[in-house]
Residue frames as qw, qx, qy, qz and C-alpha x, y, z in Angstrom:
[[0.728, -0.276, 0.150, 0.609, -142.13, -54.95, 99.34],
 [0.136, 0.916, -0.042, -0.374, -140.70, -51.60, 98.36],
 [0.728, 0.655, -0.142, 0.144, -138.49, -51.12, 95.41],
 [0.027, -0.799, 0.543, -0.256, -135.60, -50.18, 97.70],
 [0.683, -0.354, 0.611, -0.187, -135.74, -53.52, 99.62],
 [0.910, 0.355, 0.212, -0.019, -135.99, -55.53, 96.39],
 [0.485, 0.797, -0.307, 0.187, -132.89, -53.81, 95.02],
 [0.260, -0.685, 0.629, -0.261, -130.88, -54.47, 98.20],
 [0.855, -0.110, 0.480, -0.162, -131.85, -58.15, 98.19],
 [0.842, 0.532, 0.023, 0.089, -130.71, -58.65, 94.59],
 [0.237, 0.828, -0.438, 0.258, -127.42, -56.82, 95.30],
 [0.517, -0.551, 0.607, -0.246, -126.70, -58.96, 98.38],
 [0.928, 0.111, 0.348, -0.065, -127.34, -62.21, 96.53],
 [0.689, 0.687, -0.149, 0.178, -124.99, -61.21, 93.74],
 [0.043, -0.798, 0.529, -0.286, -122.27, -60.28, 96.25],
 [0.734, -0.343, 0.553, -0.193, -122.54, -63.62, 98.07],
 [0.918, 0.347, 0.190, 0.010, -122.24, -65.58, 94.78],
 [0.486, 0.794, -0.301, 0.208, -119.01, -63.81, 93.91],
 [0.397, -0.703, 0.557, -0.195, -117.23, -64.94, 97.11],
 [0.371, 0.338, -0.862, -0.065, -114.92, -68.17, 97.03],
 [0.832, -0.288, -0.229, -0.415, -116.73, -71.32, 98.16],
 [0.848, -0.045, -0.441, 0.291, -113.67, -73.26, 99.67],
 [0.507, -0.856, 0.071, 0.069, -111.63, -72.59, 102.74],
 [0.690, -0.418, 0.344, 0.481, -107.92, -71.84, 102.88],
 [0.024, -0.589, 0.448, 0.672, -105.60, -71.04, 100.00],
 [0.806, 0.513, 0.023, -0.296, -106.48, -71.69, 96.42],
 [0.876, -0.065, 0.328, 0.347, -104.19, -74.22, 94.68],
 [0.142, -0.652, 0.388, 0.636, -101.12, -72.81, 92.99],
 [0.767, 0.574, 0.278, -0.070, -101.29, -72.73, 89.23],
 [0.427, -0.327, 0.505, 0.676, -98.84, -72.80, 86.40],
 [0.294, 0.380, -0.368, -0.796, -99.19, -71.80, 82.82],
 [0.342, 0.031, -0.859, -0.380, -100.36, -75.30, 81.97],
 [0.670, -0.460, -0.433, -0.391, -102.89, -75.56, 84.81],
 [0.664, -0.698, 0.159, -0.216, -102.83, -76.62, 88.47],
 [0.327, 0.573, -0.719, 0.217, -99.40, -77.62, 89.82],
 [0.903, -0.361, -0.001, -0.233, -99.40, -80.99, 91.61],
 [0.357, -0.646, 0.675, 0.013, -96.57, -82.89, 93.43],
 [0.709, 0.350, -0.570, -0.223, -95.01, -85.69, 91.39],
 [0.894, -0.379, 0.201, -0.129, -94.84, -89.10, 93.04],
 [0.388, -0.571, 0.681, 0.242, -91.61, -91.17, 93.28],
 [0.681, 0.240, 0.678, 0.133, -93.02, -93.60, 90.75],
 [0.483, 0.847, 0.223, -0.007, -93.57, -90.79, 88.25],
 [0.036, 0.938, -0.334, -0.085, -90.14, -89.22, 88.70],
 [0.581, -0.450, 0.654, 0.179, -87.90, -92.31, 89.01],
 [0.594, 0.563, -0.438, -0.372, -86.36, -93.40, 85.73],
 [0.980, -0.104, 0.166, -0.028, -85.95, -97.18, 85.31],
 [0.260, -0.668, 0.634, 0.289, -82.34, -98.37, 85.18],
 [0.835, 0.450, -0.205, -0.242, -81.64, -100.02, 81.85],
 [0.725, -0.404, 0.537, 0.151, -79.57, -103.22, 82.25],
 [0.356, 0.653, -0.546, -0.385, -77.06, -103.62, 79.50],
 [0.987, 0.090, 0.025, -0.129, -77.18, -107.03, 77.90],
 [0.547, -0.551, 0.563, 0.282, -73.97, -108.99, 78.36],
 [0.538, 0.617, -0.451, -0.355, -72.13, -109.48, 75.12],
 [0.995, -0.042, 0.088, -0.002, -71.56, -113.15, 74.32],
 [0.463, -0.610, 0.529, 0.365, -67.93, -114.22, 74.53],
 [0.498, 0.595, -0.471, -0.420, -66.35, -114.60, 71.10],
 [0.993, 0.039, 0.042, -0.100, -66.31, -118.19, 69.86],
 [0.445, -0.615, 0.597, 0.259, -63.00, -119.91, 70.35],
 [0.568, 0.529, -0.505, -0.376, -61.48, -121.05, 67.04],
 [0.991, -0.042, -0.047, -0.121, -61.21, -124.79, 66.45],
 [0.866, 0.137, -0.133, 0.462, -57.43, -124.65, 66.09],
 [0.282, -0.921, 0.181, 0.199, -54.58, -122.87, 67.78],
 [0.821, 0.463, -0.054, 0.329, -51.45, -122.42, 65.65],
 [0.615, -0.338, -0.002, 0.712, -47.89, -121.35, 66.21],
 [0.014, 0.742, 0.004, -0.670, -46.97, -117.78, 65.28],
 [0.040, 0.386, -0.638, -0.665, -45.85, -118.82, 61.79],
 [0.758, 0.218, 0.031, -0.614, -48.95, -120.99, 61.29],
 [0.505, 0.397, -0.746, -0.175, -46.89, -124.08, 60.53],
 [0.208, 0.018, -0.929, 0.307, -47.56, -126.04, 63.73],
 [0.577, -0.501, -0.377, -0.523, -51.01, -127.00, 64.92],
 [0.047, 0.360, -0.688, 0.628, -50.64, -126.55, 68.67],
 [0.230, 0.149, 0.797, -0.537, -54.12, -127.36, 69.96],
 [0.240, -0.339, -0.716, -0.560, -57.48, -128.58, 68.72],
 [0.162, 0.021, 0.496, -0.853, -60.29, -126.79, 70.57],
 [0.564, -0.019, -0.341, -0.752, -63.31, -128.18, 68.73],
 [0.534, -0.072, 0.742, -0.398, -65.75, -131.00, 69.39],
 [0.690, 0.381, -0.294, -0.542, -66.40, -132.38, 65.93],
 [0.906, -0.074, 0.412, -0.063, -66.57, -136.07, 65.06],
 [0.793, 0.338, 0.253, 0.439, -64.69, -135.69, 61.78],
 [0.174, -0.897, 0.126, 0.386, -61.81, -133.24, 61.52],
 [0.762, 0.494, 0.082, 0.412, -59.61, -132.24, 58.63],
 [0.510, -0.538, 0.025, 0.670, -56.35, -130.59, 59.56],
 [0.324, 0.902, 0.050, -0.280, -56.06, -127.28, 57.66],
 [0.797, 0.438, 0.045, 0.414, -53.70, -127.10, 54.71],
 [0.179, 0.836, -0.251, 0.455, -50.41, -125.33, 55.25],
 [0.675, -0.644, 0.319, -0.169, -49.66, -127.17, 58.48],
 [0.513, 0.550, -0.655, 0.070, -46.25, -128.85, 58.61],
 [0.291, 0.112, -0.859, 0.405, -46.41, -130.36, 62.09],
 [0.623, -0.585, -0.348, -0.385, -49.03, -131.50, 64.57],
 [0.003, -0.631, 0.540, -0.558, -47.80, -130.51, 67.98],
 [0.228, 0.043, -0.897, 0.377, -47.40, -132.47, 71.17],
 [0.034, 0.396, 0.813, -0.425, -50.79, -133.53, 72.61],
 [0.145, 0.025, -0.250, -0.957, -52.61, -131.32, 70.09],
 [0.620, -0.190, -0.436, -0.624, -55.69, -133.59, 69.96],
 [0.288, 0.050, -0.896, 0.335, -55.07, -135.64, 73.09],
 [0.064, 0.280, 0.762, -0.580, -58.18, -136.62, 75.02],
 [0.390, 0.114, -0.217, -0.887, -60.66, -135.41, 72.38],
 [0.399, 0.083, 0.857, -0.314, -63.62, -137.56, 73.33],
 [0.627, 0.553, 0.292, -0.464, -65.85, -136.79, 70.32],
 [0.216, 0.636, -0.585, -0.454, -63.25, -137.41, 67.64],
 [0.880, 0.143, 0.431, -0.137, -64.01, -140.32, 65.27],
 [0.776, 0.440, 0.255, 0.374, -62.25, -139.55, 61.97],
 [0.220, -0.811, 0.193, 0.506, -59.14, -137.45, 61.27],
 [0.742, 0.578, 0.185, 0.283, -57.88, -136.44, 57.84],
 [0.425, -0.694, 0.217, 0.539, -54.31, -135.16, 57.74],
 [0.613, 0.783, 0.034, -0.098, -53.39, -133.39, 54.48],
 [0.806, 0.264, -0.020, 0.530, -50.18, -133.53, 52.51],
 [0.129, 0.776, -0.184, 0.589, -47.53, -131.20, 53.82],
 [0.657, -0.659, 0.254, -0.264, -47.62, -132.54, 57.37],
 [0.576, 0.484, -0.639, 0.159, -44.21, -134.12, 58.01],
 [0.226, 0.167, -0.793, 0.541, -44.31, -134.67, 61.77],
 [0.630, -0.571, -0.362, -0.382, -46.90, -135.91, 64.28],
 [0.010, -0.614, 0.546, -0.570, -45.75, -134.93, 67.76],
 [0.208, 0.013, -0.907, 0.365, -45.58, -136.95, 70.96],
 [0.071, 0.391, 0.778, -0.486, -49.01, -137.83, 72.30],
 [0.134, 0.037, -0.289, -0.947, -50.70, -135.82, 69.54],
 [0.625, -0.178, -0.405, -0.643, -53.82, -138.05, 69.44],
 [0.239, 0.064, -0.906, 0.344, -53.36, -140.04, 72.63],
 [0.043, 0.305, 0.798, -0.519, -56.37, -141.26, 74.56],
 [0.448, 0.132, -0.184, -0.865, -59.08, -140.38, 72.04],
 [0.464, -0.016, 0.844, -0.270, -61.52, -143.16, 72.98],
 [0.670, 0.519, 0.445, -0.290, -63.81, -142.97, 69.92],
 [0.213, 0.697, -0.493, -0.476, -61.18, -142.39, 67.25],
 [0.872, 0.149, 0.459, -0.088, -61.60, -145.05, 64.57],
 [0.754, 0.452, 0.287, 0.382, -59.88, -143.91, 61.40],
 [0.197, -0.816, 0.189, 0.509, -56.91, -141.69, 60.57],
 [0.752, 0.605, 0.131, 0.226, -55.70, -140.80, 57.09],
 [0.512, -0.621, 0.247, 0.540, -51.95, -140.15, 57.06],
 [0.493, 0.833, -0.067, -0.242, -50.45, -138.18, 54.15],
 [0.833, 0.312, 0.008, 0.457, -47.69, -138.93, 51.72],
 [0.253, 0.705, -0.214, 0.627, -44.67, -136.99, 52.87],
 [0.666, -0.697, 0.115, -0.240, -45.10, -137.85, 56.54],
 [0.475, 0.540, -0.637, 0.277, -41.71, -138.65, 58.04],
 [0.207, 0.158, -0.788, 0.557, -42.06, -139.09, 61.79],
 [0.620, -0.547, -0.399, -0.396, -44.73, -140.38, 64.19],
 [0.033, -0.605, 0.530, -0.593, -43.90, -139.36, 67.76],
 [0.152, 0.017, -0.907, 0.393, -43.94, -141.21, 71.05],
 [0.110, 0.419, 0.790, -0.433, -47.41, -142.29, 72.17],
 [0.124, 0.057, -0.323, -0.937, -48.86, -140.36, 69.23],
 [0.621, -0.176, -0.417, -0.640, -51.96, -142.60, 69.11],
 [0.238, 0.048, -0.903, 0.356, -51.53, -144.55, 72.35],
 [0.154, 0.259, 0.723, -0.622, -54.71, -145.58, 74.11],
 [0.505, 0.234, -0.204, -0.805, -56.98, -145.07, 71.09],
 [0.462, -0.059, 0.866, -0.182, -58.78, -148.33, 71.78],
 [0.660, 0.529, 0.481, -0.232, -61.09, -148.10, 68.74],
 [0.243, 0.750, -0.420, -0.449, -58.50, -147.05, 66.18],
 [0.804, 0.043, 0.593, 0.031, -58.63, -149.83, 63.63],
 [0.684, 0.620, 0.294, 0.247, -57.99, -148.29, 60.21],
 [0.101, -0.905, 0.272, 0.312, -54.68, -146.68, 59.23],
 [0.868, 0.381, 0.048, 0.316, -52.12, -146.99, 56.47],
 [0.451, -0.698, 0.215, 0.513, -48.55, -145.95, 57.18],
 [0.612, 0.786, 0.010, -0.087, -47.50, -144.16, 54.01],
 [0.809, 0.219, 0.002, 0.545, -44.23, -144.52, 52.14],
 [0.196, 0.721, -0.137, 0.650, -41.74, -142.01, 53.44],
 [0.633, -0.717, 0.113, -0.268, -42.27, -142.62, 57.15],
 [0.524, 0.467, -0.640, 0.311, -38.92, -143.42, 58.73],
 [0.127, 0.171, -0.741, 0.637, -39.59, -143.28, 62.48],
 [0.614, -0.523, -0.440, -0.396, -42.37, -144.69, 64.66],
 [0.071, -0.586, 0.519, -0.618, -41.87, -143.60, 68.26],
 [0.119, 0.014, -0.916, 0.383, -42.08, -145.56, 71.49],
 [0.147, 0.425, 0.799, -0.399, -45.61, -146.73, 72.30],
 [0.132, 0.122, -0.307, -0.935, -46.87, -144.77, 69.29],
 [0.600, -0.113, -0.469, -0.638, -49.80, -147.16, 68.74],
 [0.086, 0.055, -0.915, 0.391, -49.94, -149.00, 72.05],
 [0.217, 0.351, 0.795, -0.445, -53.34, -150.54, 72.83],
 [0.424, 0.308, -0.246, -0.815, -54.92, -149.68, 69.49],
 [0.752, 0.171, 0.534, -0.347, -57.37, -151.98, 67.72],
 [0.383, 0.567, -0.564, -0.464, -55.49, -152.82, 64.53],
 [0.930, 0.059, 0.338, -0.131, -56.08, -156.14, 62.85],
 [0.816, 0.267, 0.231, 0.457, -53.46, -155.63, 60.16],
 [0.085, -0.923, 0.171, 0.335, -50.71, -153.21, 59.25],
 [0.835, 0.370, 0.121, 0.388, -48.25, -152.98, 56.38],
 [0.393, -0.762, 0.136, 0.496, -44.93, -151.25, 56.92],
 [0.591, 0.802, -0.087, -0.001, -43.33, -149.39, 54.01],
 [0.851, 0.177, -0.140, 0.475, -39.68, -149.93, 53.04],
 [0.163, 0.736, -0.169, 0.635, -38.85, -146.46, 54.32],
 [0.676, -0.702, 0.024, -0.222, -39.30, -147.43, 58.00],
 [0.530, 0.481, -0.577, 0.393, -35.93, -147.53, 59.73],
 [0.110, 0.154, -0.722, 0.666, -36.91, -147.38, 63.40],
 [0.594, -0.512, -0.457, -0.420, -39.80, -148.72, 65.48],
 [0.104, -0.558, 0.520, -0.638, -39.60, -147.68, 69.11],
 [0.104, -0.007, -0.929, 0.355, -40.01, -149.82, 72.21],
 [0.185, 0.411, 0.762, -0.466, -43.60, -150.87, 72.82],
 [0.140, 0.149, -0.334, -0.920, -44.75, -149.15, 69.63],
 [0.591, -0.124, -0.510, -0.613, -47.59, -151.64, 69.04],
 [0.118, 0.031, -0.899, 0.421, -47.71, -153.23, 72.49],
 [0.285, 0.295, 0.670, -0.619, -51.14, -154.38, 73.52],
 [0.528, 0.302, -0.313, -0.730, -52.60, -154.41, 70.01],
 [0.567, -0.123, 0.779, -0.238, -54.28, -157.71, 70.78],
 [0.775, 0.455, 0.399, -0.180, -55.68, -158.31, 67.29],
 [0.255, 0.809, -0.401, -0.346, -52.68, -157.33, 65.17],
 [0.880, 0.067, 0.438, 0.169, -51.76, -160.05, 62.67],
 [0.178, 0.786, -0.426, -0.411, -48.89, -159.71, 60.21],
 [0.944, 0.232, 0.171, 0.159, -47.53, -161.79, 57.36],
 [0.677, -0.245, 0.206, 0.663, -43.93, -161.61, 56.21],
 [0.349, 0.510, 0.380, 0.688, -44.79, -159.25, 53.37],
 [0.226, -0.896, -0.278, -0.264, -46.19, -156.77, 55.91],
 [0.698, -0.542, -0.108, 0.454, -43.12, -156.59, 58.12],
 [0.036, 0.952, -0.210, -0.220, -40.72, -153.62, 58.10],
 [0.670, 0.595, -0.433, 0.101, -37.44, -154.06, 56.18],
 [0.894, -0.230, -0.282, 0.260, -34.92, -156.33, 57.83],
 [0.472, 0.315, -0.235, 0.789, -32.58, -153.38, 58.27],
 [0.335, -0.716, -0.106, -0.603, -35.05, -151.64, 60.56],
 [0.159, 0.177, -0.738, 0.632, -34.33, -151.26, 64.24],
 [0.585, -0.498, -0.473, -0.432, -37.14, -152.64, 66.40],
 [0.138, -0.523, 0.526, -0.657, -37.22, -151.64, 70.06],
 [0.056, 0.001, -0.941, 0.333, -37.90, -153.89, 73.02],
 [0.192, 0.422, 0.790, -0.402, -41.45, -155.12, 73.28],
 [0.176, 0.192, -0.298, -0.918, -42.54, -153.26, 70.17],
 [0.588, -0.087, -0.557, -0.580, -45.09, -156.00, 69.45],
 [0.019, 0.050, -0.878, 0.475, -45.56, -157.29, 72.96],
 [0.394, 0.318, 0.645, -0.572, -49.00, -158.87, 73.37],
 [0.559, 0.478, -0.235, -0.635, -49.64, -159.01, 69.62],
 [0.933, 0.120, 0.327, -0.087, -50.41, -162.28, 67.79],
 [0.698, 0.684, -0.156, 0.143, -47.71, -161.32, 65.27],
 [0.308, -0.839, 0.446, -0.042, -44.92, -161.16, 67.86],
 [0.830, -0.169, 0.506, 0.165, -43.71, -164.71, 67.16],
 [0.709, 0.600, 0.231, 0.291, -43.25, -163.88, 63.49],
 [0.069, 0.959, -0.208, 0.182, -41.35, -160.71, 64.40],
 [0.603, -0.620, 0.500, 0.042, -38.99, -162.72, 66.60],
 [0.854, 0.146, 0.443, 0.231, -38.34, -165.18, 63.80],
 [0.566, 0.718, 0.183, 0.362, -37.57, -162.49, 61.27],
 [0.071, 0.841, -0.272, 0.462, -35.69, -160.11, 63.56],
 [0.789, -0.131, -0.513, 0.310, -33.33, -162.13, 65.78],
 [0.299, 0.178, -0.370, 0.862, -32.23, -158.98, 67.56],
 [0.437, -0.548, -0.240, -0.672, -35.79, -158.20, 68.64],
 [0.167, 0.058, -0.784, 0.595, -36.06, -158.12, 72.42],
 [0.373, -0.593, -0.664, -0.261, -39.33, -158.93, 74.08]]
């Protein structure tokens, strides 16, 4: 082999090695390297779901604008103490509270409204304050387990059916009581009274105030104007 042929062979081999090995266009490049198409998965940003804010807790009590009247009890406690500063418990404020067992009413409350505690099936004990003046119509009616209560001195008025169908075994009326409404204690099947427990003879007692009570005969004897 001549030197000329050897030289041409080496030159041809070098030229072939310098040519591109693939077909078609070379991939486009960027400064950071080859540019590739992004998939939908890579480009889509996940939607962040905002967590729902919990609703603010409802307060246990709703009051009048001046804060003097307790309008509504919204809680579910077994024992409840009415906040201080309240002067009146409004109509049906606690009515139908099925979990209520004990209620403490502080001094300063002068009025318990109509139906305020009506139909509380598990209510057993209520503490009434000194300074209470009036107990409204059906205030505790239908509280079948209410057995412990003392009517404090100062109460003048007990409304119609205020304690109908309660579970009292005894009750002592203070000298301040001047009016007991019709049917006030009707259906209190276990209520026994002795003469010392009765309201003053000057009190007005409405029709059927003690209807269905064992003490009704005594009431009739002591209050000739009492109408069954």
